[in-house]
C-alpha positions as a LaTeX table, in Angstrom:
\begin{tabular}{lrrr}
\hline
Residue & $x$ (\AA) & $y$ (\AA) & $z$ (\AA) \\
\hline
Met1 & $-39.29$ & 86.38 & 201.95 \\
Leu2 & $-35.44$ & 86.08 & 201.19 \\
Lys3 & $-35.62$ & 82.32 & 200.40 \\
Gln4 & $-38.94$ & 83.02 & 198.51 \\
Asn5 & $-36.98$ & 85.88 & 196.29 \\
Lys6 & $-34.33$ & 83.15 & 195.88 \\
Met7 & $-36.79$ & 80.48 & 194.36 \\
Lys8 & $-38.43$ & 83.01 & 192.28 \\
Asn9 & $-35.19$ & 84.59 & 190.68 \\
Leu10 & $-33.90$ & 80.70 & 189.99 \\
Gly11 & $-37.28$ & 80.11 & 188.34 \\
Ile12 & $-36.46$ & 82.88 & 186.54 \\
Tyr13 & $-33.18$ & 81.66 & 185.40 \\
Val14 & $-34.37$ & 78.50 & 184.61 \\
Leu15 & $-36.97$ & 79.74 & 182.07 \\
Ile16 & $-34.80$ & 82.28 & 180.41 \\
Ile17 & $-32.37$ & 78.91 & 180.02 \\
Ile18 & $-35.40$ & 76.38 & 178.72 \\
Gly19 & $-36.27$ & 79.27 & 176.09 \\
Leu20 & $-32.66$ & 79.96 & 175.46 \\
Phe21 & $-32.68$ & 75.74 & 174.50 \\
Gly22 & $-36.22$ & 75.54 & 172.90 \\
Cys23 & $-35.25$ & 78.69 & 170.64 \\
Gly24 & $-32.66$ & 76.34 & 169.57 \\
Thr25 & $-34.14$ & 73.17 & 169.10 \\
Asn26 & $-37.28$ & 74.76 & 167.36 \\
Lys27 & $-34.77$ & 76.78 & 164.96 \\
Ile28 & $-35.58$ & 76.27 & 161.55 \\
Gln29 & $-33.60$ & 74.35 & 159.58 \\
Thr30 & $-32.27$ & 75.18 & 156.42 \\
Glu31 & $-34.45$ & 73.47 & 153.29 \\
Arg32 & $-33.02$ & 71.13 & 151.37 \\
Ile33 & $-34.56$ & 69.64 & 147.91 \\
Ser34 & $-33.85$ & 68.26 & 144.61 \\
Leu35 & $-34.17$ & 69.31 & 140.83 \\
Asp36 & $-34.72$ & 67.21 & 137.98 \\
Pro37 & $-32.91$ & 68.98 & 134.92 \\
Val38 & $-34.13$ & 69.41 & 131.54 \\
Val39 & $-31.58$ & 68.92 & 129.17 \\
Ile40 & $-31.58$ & 71.66 & 126.37 \\
Tyr41 & $-27.65$ & 70.83 & 124.87 \\
Glu42 & $-25.52$ & 67.73 & 124.99 \\
Gly43 & $-22.24$ & 67.27 & 124.29 \\
Leu44 & $-20.23$ & 70.38 & 124.43 \\
Ala45 & $-17.26$ & 70.46 & 122.25 \\
Thr46 & $-14.91$ & 71.79 & 125.02 \\
Asn47 & $-12.48$ & 70.04 & 127.70 \\
Phe48 & $-13.16$ & 73.17 & 130.17 \\
Pro49 & $-16.54$ & 74.82 & 129.60 \\
Gly50 & $-16.15$ & 78.72 & 129.78 \\
Glu51 & $-18.92$ & 80.94 & 130.72 \\
Leu52 & $-22.55$ & 80.76 & 130.30 \\
Phe53 & $-25.00$ & 83.41 & 130.16 \\
Val54 & $-28.92$ & 83.74 & 128.65 \\
Asp55 & $-31.44$ & 86.02 & 127.96 \\
Glu56 & $-34.85$ & 85.52 & 126.75 \\
Asn57 & $-34.35$ & 83.98 & 123.24 \\
Tyr58 & $-30.58$ & 82.69 & 123.70 \\
Phe59 & $-28.08$ & 81.29 & 125.35 \\
Tyr60 & $-24.38$ & 81.61 & 125.05 \\
Thr61 & $-21.24$ & 79.40 & 125.81 \\
Pro62 & $-17.98$ & 78.53 & 124.20 \\
Ser63 & $-18.59$ & 77.82 & 120.69 \\
Ser64 & $-18.00$ & 74.76 & 118.47 \\
Ser65 & $-16.35$ & 76.99 & 115.48 \\
Ser66 & $-12.82$ & 77.88 & 115.78 \\
Asn67 & $-13.98$ & 81.61 & 113.90 \\
Tyr68 & $-15.50$ & 82.52 & 117.46 \\
His69 & $-15.03$ & 82.09 & 120.83 \\
Leu70 & $-18.31$ & 82.56 & 121.54 \\
Gly71 & $-21.18$ & 80.56 & 120.08 \\
Ile72 & $-25.16$ & 81.87 & 120.48 \\
His73 & $-27.69$ & 78.72 & 120.75 \\
Asp74 & $-31.17$ & 78.80 & 120.59 \\
Ile75 & $-32.70$ & 78.01 & 124.24 \\
Asn76 & $-35.15$ & 75.87 & 123.23 \\
Thr77 & $-33.67$ & 73.69 & 120.76 \\
Gly78 & $-30.21$ & 74.09 & 121.58 \\
Glu79 & $-29.19$ & 74.96 & 118.30 \\
Glu80 & $-25.96$ & 76.97 & 117.55 \\
Ile81 & $-27.16$ & 79.22 & 115.23 \\
Ala82 & $-24.28$ & 82.14 & 115.55 \\
Gly83 & $-20.83$ & 83.16 & 116.60 \\
Thr84 & $-19.16$ & 86.42 & 117.92 \\
Val85 & $-15.90$ & 87.35 & 119.40 \\
Arg86 & $-12.99$ & 86.47 & 117.77 \\
Ile87 & $-9.50$ & 85.69 & 119.06 \\
Gly88 & $-6.33$ & 87.43 & 118.30 \\
Lys89 & $-4.64$ & 90.65 & 118.49 \\
Gly90 & $-6.64$ & 93.03 & 115.87 \\
Pro91 & $-8.42$ & 95.76 & 116.68 \\
Gln92 & $-11.90$ & 93.85 & 117.52 \\
Glu93 & $-10.50$ & 90.89 & 118.69 \\
Phe94 & $-9.25$ & 89.60 & 122.01 \\
Ile95 & $-6.77$ & 87.16 & 123.53 \\
Thr96 & $-8.63$ & 86.13 & 126.78 \\
Pro97 & $-12.03$ & 87.15 & 126.24 \\
Ser98 & $-14.50$ & 87.08 & 128.82 \\
Ile99 & $-18.46$ & 87.26 & 129.23 \\
His100 & $-19.37$ & 89.57 & 132.26 \\
Gln101 & $-23.16$ & 91.17 & 131.29 \\
Ile102 & $-25.96$ & 90.92 & 128.87 \\
Thr103 & $-27.41$ & 94.37 & 128.15 \\
Glu104 & $-29.36$ & 96.40 & 126.29 \\
Gln105 & $-26.30$ & 97.05 & 124.04 \\
Gly106 & $-25.41$ & 93.26 & 123.54 \\
Leu107 & $-22.81$ & 91.31 & 125.33 \\
Phe108 & $-20.25$ & 93.30 & 127.71 \\
Val109 & $-16.80$ & 91.30 & 126.99 \\
Tyr110 & $-13.87$ & 92.36 & 129.28 \\
Asp111 & $-10.29$ & 90.95 & 128.44 \\
Pro112 & $-8.22$ & 91.01 & 131.55 \\
Asn113 & $-4.87$ & 90.76 & 129.34 \\
Leu114 & $-5.51$ & 93.36 & 127.07 \\
Arg115 & $-7.55$ & 95.42 & 129.33 \\
Arg116 & $-10.48$ & 95.83 & 126.57 \\
Glu117 & $-13.98$ & 96.30 & 127.10 \\
Ala118 & $-16.57$ & 95.91 & 124.32 \\
Phe119 & $-20.45$ & 95.81 & 123.69 \\
Phe120 & $-20.95$ & 92.99 & 121.07 \\
Pro121 & $-24.64$ & 93.66 & 119.44 \\
Ile122 & $-26.45$ & 90.26 & 119.30 \\
Asn123 & $-28.91$ & 90.92 & 116.64 \\
Asp124 & $-25.67$ & 91.92 & 114.39 \\
Ala125 & $-24.52$ & 88.32 & 115.19 \\
Ile126 & $-27.16$ & 86.76 & 114.57 \\
Glu127 & $-27.62$ & 88.26 & 110.77 \\
Gly128 & $-23.97$ & 87.52 & 110.27 \\
Lys129 & $-22.15$ & 90.72 & 111.01 \\
Tyr130 & $-19.00$ & 90.92 & 113.42 \\
Ser131 & $-19.16$ & 94.30 & 115.15 \\
Cys132 & $-18.62$ & 95.59 & 118.35 \\
Gln133 & $-18.40$ & 99.10 & 120.26 \\
Met134 & $-14.85$ & 99.20 & 121.88 \\
Leu135 & $-15.25$ & 100.88 & 125.15 \\
Pro136 & $-11.98$ & 103.36 & 126.62 \\
Lys137 & $-9.54$ & 101.74 & 128.31 \\
Lys138 & $-9.47$ & 102.58 & 132.13 \\
Glu139 & $-5.59$ & 103.66 & 132.71 \\
Thr140 & $-5.60$ & 103.80 & 136.44 \\
Val141 & $-6.44$ & 100.42 & 137.68 \\
Ile142 & $-5.97$ & 97.09 & 137.49 \\
Tyr143 & $-9.57$ & 95.02 & 138.09 \\
Ser144 & $-10.38$ & 91.05 & 137.59 \\
Arg145 & $-14.61$ & 91.73 & 137.52 \\
Val146 & $-16.52$ & 94.92 & 135.68 \\
Leu147 & $-20.14$ & 95.50 & 135.31 \\
Cys148 & $-22.29$ & 98.14 & 133.71 \\
Ile149 & $-24.86$ & 99.84 & 135.90 \\
Asp150 & $-25.99$ & 101.95 & 133.03 \\
Asp151 & $-25.04$ & 103.84 & 130.44 \\
Glu152 & $-22.79$ & 106.04 & 132.47 \\
Thr153 & $-21.80$ & 103.93 & 135.22 \\
Gln154 & $-19.57$ & 101.05 & 135.89 \\
Val155 & $-18.49$ & 99.35 & 138.83 \\
Val156 & $-14.95$ & 97.24 & 138.98 \\
Leu157 & $-13.66$ & 94.53 & 141.40 \\
Gln158 & $-10.01$ & 95.36 & 142.50 \\
Pro159 & $-8.89$ & 92.80 & 144.69 \\
Val160 & $-6.09$ & 94.81 & 145.77 \\
Gly161 & $-6.10$ & 98.48 & 147.74 \\
Ala162 & $-7.97$ & 99.96 & 150.53 \\
Asn163 & $-11.42$ & 98.94 & 148.78 \\
Leu164 & $-12.81$ & 96.27 & 147.35 \\
Phe165 & $-14.58$ & 98.47 & 144.27 \\
Gln166 & $-14.42$ & 101.43 & 142.14 \\
Leu167 & $-17.41$ & 103.09 & 140.38 \\
Trp168 & $-16.65$ & 104.58 & 137.22 \\
Arg169 & $-18.39$ & 107.31 & 136.22 \\
Ser170 & $-17.42$ & 109.49 & 133.15 \\
Asn171 & $-13.82$ & 108.74 & 133.79 \\
Glu172 & $-13.97$ & 109.76 & 137.16 \\
Phe173 & $-14.16$ & 107.11 & 139.76 \\
Thr174 & $-14.81$ & 106.75 & 143.63 \\
Glu175 & $-14.01$ & 103.57 & 145.83 \\
Phe176 & $-16.10$ & 101.51 & 147.93 \\
Gly177 & $-16.32$ & 98.80 & 150.17 \\
Glu178 & $-14.01$ & 97.93 & 153.16 \\
Pro179 & $-12.40$ & 94.10 & 152.39 \\
Phe180 & $-13.59$ & 91.75 & 154.83 \\
Thr181 & $-10.10$ & 90.50 & 155.38 \\
Gly182 & $-8.61$ & 93.90 & 156.57 \\
Ser183 & $-5.52$ & 95.23 & 155.25 \\
Ile184 & $-3.72$ & 91.74 & 153.88 \\
Ser185 & $-0.84$ & 91.19 & 151.68 \\
Asn186 & $-1.88$ & 88.12 & 149.58 \\
Ala187 & $-5.23$ & 90.16 & 148.75 \\
Asn188 & $-4.86$ & 89.89 & 145.29 \\
Ile189 & $-5.59$ & 85.97 & 145.80 \\
Tyr190 & $-7.95$ & 85.78 & 148.18 \\
Leu191 & $-10.43$ & 88.73 & 147.39 \\
Gln192 & $-11.36$ & 87.06 & 143.91 \\
Gly193 & $-14.44$ & 86.42 & 143.44 \\
Glu194 & $-17.87$ & 86.96 & 141.54 \\
Ile195 & $-19.69$ & 90.14 & 141.37 \\
Ala196 & $-23.22$ & 90.35 & 139.63 \\
Tyr197 & $-25.55$ & 93.46 & 139.97 \\
His198 & $-29.93$ & 93.24 & 139.97 \\
Asn199 & $-31.58$ & 95.87 & 138.09 \\
Glu200 & $-35.02$ & 96.31 & 139.82 \\
Lys201 & $-33.48$ & 95.79 & 143.26 \\
Arg202 & $-30.77$ & 97.57 & 142.78 \\
Lys203 & $-28.34$ & 95.48 & 144.62 \\
Leu204 & $-24.25$ & 94.74 & 143.88 \\
Val205 & $-23.25$ & 91.25 & 145.14 \\
Tyr206 & $-20.35$ & 90.39 & 145.94 \\
Thr207 & $-18.89$ & 86.26 & 146.53 \\
Asn208 & $-15.64$ & 85.12 & 147.25 \\
Phe209 & $-14.22$ & 82.25 & 145.73 \\
Tyr210 & $-12.51$ & 80.69 & 149.17 \\
Leu211 & $-14.66$ & 81.73 & 151.70 \\
Pro212 & $-18.45$ & 81.40 & 152.51 \\
Tyr213 & $-18.83$ & 84.98 & 152.35 \\
Ile214 & $-21.63$ & 87.30 & 150.65 \\
Ala215 & $-21.10$ & 90.99 & 150.78 \\
Ile216 & $-24.79$ & 93.10 & 149.28 \\
Tyr217 & $-24.68$ & 96.93 & 148.34 \\
Lys218 & $-27.55$ & 99.17 & 147.95 \\
Tyr219 & $-27.18$ & 101.41 & 144.83 \\
Arg220 & $-29.11$ & 104.85 & 145.38 \\
Asn221 & $-28.42$ & 108.58 & 144.96 \\
Gly222 & $-25.48$ & 107.57 & 142.68 \\
Ser223 & $-22.98$ & 105.56 & 145.25 \\
Phe224 & $-23.28$ & 102.18 & 146.66 \\
His225 & $-23.95$ & 101.58 & 150.54 \\
Leu226 & $-23.29$ & 98.27 & 152.15 \\
Phe227 & $-26.46$ & 96.42 & 152.45 \\
Ser228 & $-25.81$ & 93.58 & 154.51 \\
Glu229 & $-23.06$ & 90.30 & 154.73 \\
Arg230 & $-23.24$ & 87.31 & 155.47 \\
Arg231 & $-19.96$ & 85.37 & 157.06 \\
Asp232 & $-20.25$ & 81.74 & 157.30 \\
Phe233 & $-17.05$ & 80.98 & 159.05 \\
Asp234 & $-15.60$ & 81.47 & 162.70 \\
Lys235 & $-12.93$ & 83.86 & 162.50 \\
Leu236 & $-9.75$ & 84.16 & 159.79 \\
Asp237 & $-6.51$ & 83.05 & 160.01 \\
Ile238 & $-4.18$ & 85.80 & 159.35 \\
Gln239 & $-0.69$ & 85.45 & 160.21 \\
Lys240 & 2.31 & 87.58 & 159.51 \\
Asn241 & $-0.44$ & 90.27 & 157.54 \\
Arg242 & $-1.09$ & 86.87 & 154.84 \\
Leu243 & $-4.56$ & 85.22 & 155.08 \\
Lys244 & $-4.50$ & 81.22 & 155.26 \\
Thr245 & $-7.22$ & 79.33 & 154.38 \\
Asp246 & $-8.58$ & 75.61 & 154.70 \\
Lys247 & $-7.38$ & 74.30 & 151.45 \\
Thr248 & $-10.04$ & 71.42 & 151.86 \\
Arg249 & $-12.89$ & 73.75 & 151.68 \\
Met250 & $-13.72$ & 76.46 & 149.16 \\
Gly251 & $-16.34$ & 79.19 & 149.27 \\
Met252 & $-18.69$ & 80.25 & 146.41 \\
Thr253 & $-17.30$ & 79.13 & 142.84 \\
Gly254 & $-20.19$ & 80.21 & 140.71 \\
Leu255 & $-23.00$ & 83.47 & 140.93 \\
Thr256 & $-25.94$ & 84.33 & 139.07 \\
Leu257 & $-29.23$ & 86.22 & 140.28 \\
Ser258 & $-33.04$ & 85.20 & 139.43 \\
Lys259 & $-35.90$ & 86.96 & 139.92 \\
Asp260 & $-36.05$ & 86.11 & 143.64 \\
Tyr261 & $-32.71$ & 84.73 & 144.75 \\
Ile262 & $-28.96$ & 85.10 & 144.67 \\
Val263 & $-27.67$ & 81.48 & 143.39 \\
Cys264 & $-24.54$ & 80.65 & 144.56 \\
Ile265 & $-22.04$ & 77.18 & 143.42 \\
Gln266 & $-21.51$ & 75.74 & 147.01 \\
Arg267 & $-20.67$ & 72.83 & 148.71 \\
Asp268 & $-22.99$ & 70.87 & 151.25 \\
Tyr269 & $-20.07$ & 70.13 & 153.86 \\
Glu270 & $-22.78$ & 68.89 & 156.15 \\
Asn271 & $-23.65$ & 66.12 & 153.94 \\
Asp272 & $-20.71$ & 66.47 & 150.77 \\
Phe273 & $-17.39$ & 65.83 & 152.76 \\
Thr274 & $-15.31$ & 66.28 & 149.50 \\
Asp275 & $-11.61$ & 67.30 & 149.90 \\
Glu276 & $-11.60$ & 70.05 & 147.83 \\
Ser277 & $-7.68$ & 69.76 & 147.31 \\
Thr278 & $-8.46$ & 66.77 & 145.73 \\
Val279 & $-11.00$ & 67.76 & 142.93 \\
Gly280 & $-8.71$ & 69.49 & 140.33 \\
Arg281 & $-9.77$ & 68.49 & 136.43 \\
Asp282 & $-11.50$ & 65.43 & 138.38 \\
Phe283 & $-15.22$ & 67.25 & 137.11 \\
Ser284 & $-16.92$ & 64.23 & 138.91 \\
Lys285 & $-15.64$ & 65.70 & 142.26 \\
Leu286 & $-17.49$ & 69.15 & 141.71 \\
Ser287 & $-20.51$ & 70.02 & 144.26 \\
His288 & $-23.81$ & 69.15 & 143.03 \\
Thr289 & $-25.37$ & 71.94 & 144.84 \\
Val290 & $-26.11$ & 75.22 & 144.98 \\
Phe291 & $-27.39$ & 77.87 & 147.70 \\
Leu292 & $-30.09$ & 79.81 & 147.20 \\
Tyr293 & $-30.16$ & 83.06 & 149.24 \\
Ser294 & $-32.81$ & 85.72 & 149.90 \\
Phe295 & $-31.59$ & 89.61 & 148.58 \\
Glu296 & $-31.19$ & 90.45 & 152.68 \\
Gly297 & $-28.59$ & 87.71 & 152.57 \\
Glu298 & $-30.36$ & 84.90 & 154.47 \\
Leu299 & $-29.93$ & 81.07 & 153.27 \\
Glu300 & $-33.25$ & 80.02 & 152.05 \\
Thr301 & $-33.13$ & 76.60 & 150.21 \\
Ile302 & $-29.96$ & 74.06 & 149.33 \\
Val303 & $-30.65$ & 72.39 & 145.74 \\
Asp304 & $-28.88$ & 69.89 & 144.78 \\
Leu305 & $-28.97$ & 69.42 & 141.18 \\
Gly306 & $-28.24$ & 65.75 & 140.59 \\
Ser307 & $-25.33$ & 66.18 & 138.64 \\
Pro308 & $-21.35$ & 68.39 & 139.24 \\
Val309 & $-21.99$ & 71.79 & 138.17 \\
Leu310 & $-19.83$ & 74.16 & 136.50 \\
Arg311 & $-21.65$ & 77.56 & 135.42 \\
Leu312 & $-24.79$ & 79.11 & 136.35 \\
Ala313 & $-26.96$ & 81.81 & 134.57 \\
Ser314 & $-30.51$ & 83.00 & 134.75 \\
Thr315 & $-32.19$ & 86.07 & 133.67 \\
Gln316 & $-33.61$ & 88.66 & 136.76 \\
Glu317 & $-37.31$ & 88.05 & 134.81 \\
Asn318 & $-37.83$ & 84.76 & 136.78 \\
Asn319 & $-36.84$ & 81.85 & 139.11 \\
Val320 & $-35.45$ & 79.83 & 135.91 \\
Leu321 & $-32.11$ & 78.32 & 136.39 \\
Phe322 & $-29.62$ & 77.24 & 133.76 \\
Ala323 & $-26.25$ & 75.62 & 134.42 \\
Thr324 & $-23.66$ & 73.36 & 132.71 \\
Val325 & $-22.98$ & 69.99 & 134.30 \\
Phe326 & $-20.90$ & 67.16 & 133.94 \\
Arg327 & $-23.57$ & 64.40 & 133.62 \\
Asn328 & $-23.39$ & 61.37 & 131.49 \\
Asn329 & $-19.57$ & 61.41 & 131.18 \\
Glu330 & $-19.89$ & 64.77 & 129.37 \\
Phe331 & $-20.92$ & 68.38 & 129.38 \\
Gln332 & $-24.20$ & 69.82 & 129.16 \\
Val333 & $-26.62$ & 72.70 & 129.50 \\
Val334 & $-29.32$ & 72.03 & 131.33 \\
Arg335 & $-32.29$ & 74.13 & 132.93 \\
Tyr336 & $-34.05$ & 73.86 & 136.10 \\
Gln337 & $-37.35$ & 75.41 & 137.34 \\
Leu338 & $-36.21$ & 77.05 & 140.97 \\
Pro339 & $-38.78$ & 77.07 & 144.00 \\
Ser340 & $-41.03$ & 80.61 & 143.67 \\
\hline
\end{tabular}
């Protein structure tokens, strides 16, 4: 009887082991696809393309005119039909402007050096009027990214301090989001990243430049709560309270939210062995791939765009992806249809 029990237990263990290895063997692999671009605009007049944003009618990228920082282009023809955001130190001018969002009020522009925020109405720019609505300056925080959640609410990314984010409402703020690195002395470098907010899903997404990390926060009852996070690395190398990363690899260097996807510029290191420390300004060495994640944080598809990609843009109404790519030895704005 004892021998029979031992044999029975051994059989159970064998079945468990087979089951475990069977699960690993049958694990669904990440789908990899390739897409062909539709070229919208060729020969961007810049040595290094800045932002790219889109809405239903236009795409926005650095202007070919010296009068404006930003060009407004017809989304179908690519023609630059207007410009906005002036460079300077005047009351409605910016030194280092950066578009962070398109809202009902217009283009939301932030200058990290002047710590100046403003909305630029798009219709005014189309009609040839230069106007903007300056917003009150935040006096108590240094931040690298800022988003408008609604007319009274903003979220800012502060890559230093006990929390990653501040939630501003009526000039009062609360903090949230524990840094995934813990407390490190070089957080101002290694917690830099992108943030984006999906209006319908009411989710804030944060991605990191240096490590493959995504955090998703759900907005409810006037505050954000961690919904899910994804860490595609084994462990952090922290020495003497300083984070060290592998310079041959990067995290996510671009972020946009479509209807169904979190879309990130991310190198497919299983098939692309480029040493990131050798890239520099060699645009031909940039990643060709974007990773598509669900809003639960699951990696769904790796997409080869066929060309090195610098910028991403999309609306939240569909799964059309716009990108600034390095193609035919020039910078182009192109369009792709992501799987639905």
